[in-house]
N, C-alpha and C positions, 0 to 999 in steps of 0.2 A: 857457281861463283858465290863466294861468301862475302861477309860484310867487310872483311879486311881488303878485298879486292876493290869494293866500292870506295873505300877510303883512299886507296891508292889512285883510283881514277879521278876522284874529285881533287886530290892534291895535285895530280898532274895537270888537270884543267886549270887550276889556279896558278900553277907555275908558268903555264904558257902565257897567261894574261899578265902576270906580274913582271915578266922579263921586259916587255916593251915599255910599260909605264916607267920603269926605272931609267931607261934611256931617254924617255920623254922628259923626265924631271931634270936630267943633266943638260939636255939640249934645248929645252923649252924656252929658256931665258935668252937664247942667242937672237932669235928672230922675233920681230913684232911687226904687225901690220902698219900701214901708214896711218897718219893722224886722222884721216877721213874714214878709215875702215872701221866697221862695227867691232865691238869687243867680242861678241859671239855671233854665230850665224846658225840658222836652222840646218838640220841634217841634209835636207834636200839640196840646199845651196852648197853645203860642204862637199857633198858627193860630186856636184858639177865642178867645183873648184879643184878637186883632186882627180878629176877625170875618171871617176869610178861609176859603175852602174849602182843602182840602189841596193841590190842584193850584195854586191861586192863591198859596198860601204858598210852595210850592216854586219857582214862577216868580219871586216877589218876592225870594227868597233868591238865586237865580241872577243876577238883574239888579242886585243890590246894594241894593235898597230896604229889605231887612231884613238886619241884620248878624247872622251866626251865629258860634258858636265851636265848636271841635273838642272832643269829649268825651275826657277823659283818665281813665285808670284804672290804679292801681298804678304811676304814674309814666310810663305809656306812652299814646300817642295811639291812639284807637280809630278806624280808618279807616271812613269812610262815616257815622259818627254825629256829629251836630251838635246843639247846644242854642242857646238864645237867652237873653241876659242880661235880667233883669227891667227894668233901667233902659232897655234898648232898647225894650221893649214900652211902658213908660211914655212914652218920647219920642214914639213913633209915635201913641199914643192921645191925647196932648196936642196933636198937630199940628192946624192948622185944616183943617176939612173931613173929619176922620176919621169913618167909614172910607171914604167915597165916593171921596176923592182917591186913596187907596192902591189901592182896587179898580180905578179907572180906569187906573192905571199898568200894571196887569197884565191888563187886559181883552184877550182874544184874539178874533179873528174869522176866519171862513172866507172862501172865495173870493167868494161872493155878497154877504155883508155887507161885505167889504172893498172890493169894486167899488162898492158903494153909497156908502161913505164917501168914495171918491175920485171919484165921479160919472163912472165909466167903465163900459164893458161888461165882463161876466165874461170874454169872450174876450181883450180887451186886458189885463185884469188877469193872466190866466194867462200870456200871452206875456211880460209884464214879469217875472213871477216866474220863469218858466223860463229867461229870459235872465240872471237874477241881480240884477236891480234891486230886487227885493223878497225879503227873506230870512225864511223861516219861523222861528218860535221853538219850535214843537213840532208834533206830529202825533198822530193816532189812527187806528185802523181802524174803519170803519163795519161794519154787520152783513153787508155783502157782502165784507168783508175788503179793501176798497179804501182806499188811504192818503188821508187828509184832512189837508191842511196848514193850520196856524193861524198867524196873524200878529198882532203887537201893533198894536192900534188906533192908539195914539199915533204909532207909526212910519209907518203908512200916511198919517195926516193930515199929518204933517210932510213926507213925500215928495211928496204932492200939492201942498203949498204951495211946495215948493222946485223941483220938476221939472214945471212946467206944460206945457212943450213936449212931454213924452212922453205927455200925457194926451189930446191931440187931434191930428188930422191923421195924416200918414204917419209911420211909424217911421223914425228916422235910419238911414243906411246902416251905421253901426257896430253896429246891433242886428240887421241882417239879412244883411250881406255875410259870406261865408265861414263861416256857421253852418249846421249841420244843423237843419232845423226841428223835428226830433224830439228834439234834445238838451235835456235837462232838468237844470239845475244845482241845483235845490232840495235834493235829498239832500246834495249836496256842501256847499252853503252852510250847511245845518242842522248837519252834522257839524262844520264849522269853528267855527260859533258855539257849539255845545255844548261842544266841547273848550276853547275860549277861556274860557267861564264856569267850567268845572271847574278849569282851571289857575289861574285867579285866586283860587279859594277854597282852594287847597292850597298849603302852604309846604314840605311834606315832599318831598325830591328823588325818593325812590322812588315815592311816589304820583303825582308829576307825570310820571315816566317811564311808569308804568302807564296814566295817562290818555291820553297821546299814543299809546302802543302799542295801545290798545284798538280803534282803527279799522284796524289792520293784521291780515291773516289770520295764522293760526298758523305757516304756512310762512315768511312773511317775518319774524315775530318770532323764529323759531328761527335764521334766518340772521344776525340782528343780535345775538341773545343766545345764545351758545353754551353757557353754564353752565346746566345744568338746574335748579340751586337758585335762580339768579336768575330764570329763567323762571317757576318755581313761585311765587316771591315776588311777581313782577309780576302773575301771575294772581290771587293772593289779594287784591291791592289794586285790581284792575281795576274801574272803576265801571260802573254800569248806565246806559247812555246814554239809554235810552228807559224812562221810568217807566210802571208799570201795564201791562206787556206780558202778554198771555195765554199760558198754558202749552200751548195746543192746537198741534199740529203745523202746521196750516194757517196759523194766525196767525204762528207763528214763521217759517215759510217766507216769508210776506209781509214781515215786518219785517227779517229777516236781511240782505237786500241793502242796506238803508238804513244799516246800522251799520258797514259796511266800506268803506274807501276804494277807489274803482274807476277813478279817472282817473290817468294816469301822473304828471301834475304834482302831484296831491294825494298820491299814494303817495310820490313823491320827497321832498316837503316833510315828511311825517310820519316817514319813515325817517331823514332828516337830524336832525329834532328829537329823535327817540328816541335816536339815537346821542349827541347832545350831552348830553341829560338823564341818560343812563346814566353817562357819564363824571363828571358832577357827583354823581350818587348814590353811585358807588363811592368817590369821594373823601370823601364825608360819612361813610359806614359801609358795611361789607360786608353782603351779603344773609345772613340767618340760615341756618345749616346745622348738622348734628350735629357735636359736637366729637369728639376722638380717642377719648374714653371711651364714645361712643355716647349721651351725655346728650341729652335733648330740649332744643332751643334755647328761649330765653326767649319767643319768639313762635312759636306752633304753625305748622308747615308744612302746606301743602295735602296732600290725600290722594295726589297724584301724586308727592310726594317722601318722605313718611313711609315707614318700613320696613313692608312688608306684614305683616299679621297672620298668624301660623302657621296653616296650613291642615291640617285632619285628613287623614290618609293615605287615599288613595282605595283602596277594596277591589277585589279581583278583577283587579289588575294593569292598571287602565284608564289611558288617557292623560289627564293632568290639566295645567292651565295652570301654567307655572313662574313664578318671580318676575320673569323678564325678558320675559314675554309669550309665549315659545315654549312648545311643548307637549313635555313630558318624560315619560318613563316612570316611574311610581311603582309599586313592588312591592306586592303584596297584603299586607294585614295578616296577621301570624302569629298563629294561634290554636292552642290545645291540640288535638292530634289526637284524633279521635273513636275510642274503643275499639270494636273490632268486636263487634257483637252487643248493644252497650249502648244503641243508639238505637232509636227507634220510628218513624223517618221512613220514607217510601215507598221510597227507594233502599235503605235498610237491610233492610227487609222483603223486597224483591225479591232482594237478594243472598243473604239467608239461605235463601230458598226455593230458589234455584238450587243452593246448596251441598247442601241436603238431597236434592234430586233426583239430584245427581251421586253422592253418597255417603250412602245412606239409613242406614247403620249408625253414622255419626259424628254426634255431637251438633252442632247448628247453632251457629256462632259460635266453635267450638274450632279452634285452629291445628293444621295438620298437623304431625306430628313430623318 
């Protein structure tokens, strides 16, 4: 798969999202909530009003079936937080066939059910998906921590009606020639689709750069973004590509390879995109950083850039981590010296006993003249 194919995939993902908002713009003015209804509602309430599960609502928002708006506070946009206008909810609820039609648009199926919809075997379905003809829209881990890919039922039905030649008989040579039978482009296609959806939802140049850079490993991001404050700002805006991930180490190890670009063409595409988006973001505004007086910027920086909290001095002259990550020697804390003979600790008692044995006539704890 070359760079041109990635461009086509991203354009196709954008086309899917732009179709619905165009209809929303035409129909959005028709309905409005009652005077007592709030202007916007949180996504959790919007999902309940639209009779959708949380995962179904998130997918509907990604695909453009439900228009969301960015939450703003104190004149600033809050990244990652979105709400739904009440009139958008009213428009969807007044549509014919609600809620079944909306649910059908976001219905996802696995390999077995998808093969049944297309009237083909599961083996043929898997080969088509691995070759890139079928693009998954999301995934989850089963109880054995195996990746289960999910596809939009509408897309599979449309593909079966459009590509009947691929459903029966031998596969064309373009599908088999020059390809490693173990090559699987499903993670690559899912990443491209997910990035395309997120880019369409965002208008902020720094957020768009963070979205594109989220599929590059930290080493490559450091090569392209030399300024540590810019890197920290991008990290604070980085989206969560896979919703509902487990915090267990085993699950994270299974998901982590799916989130990073691994093909040379894919890496080159995202590196070029990140470079272009960074230039655009820098022209729009600089990344936040402390000013000359050390004031905190208007937008809090991540922990990686904030000045470290003062650490208590380590006692007993131990090695302690320094602010630059190296280990530096820190002197022991200075205390008031203990007067001889005034303590009742074990060492003091032993010292007094030895002095008494050496000089029985001198009171213990008295200095020699």
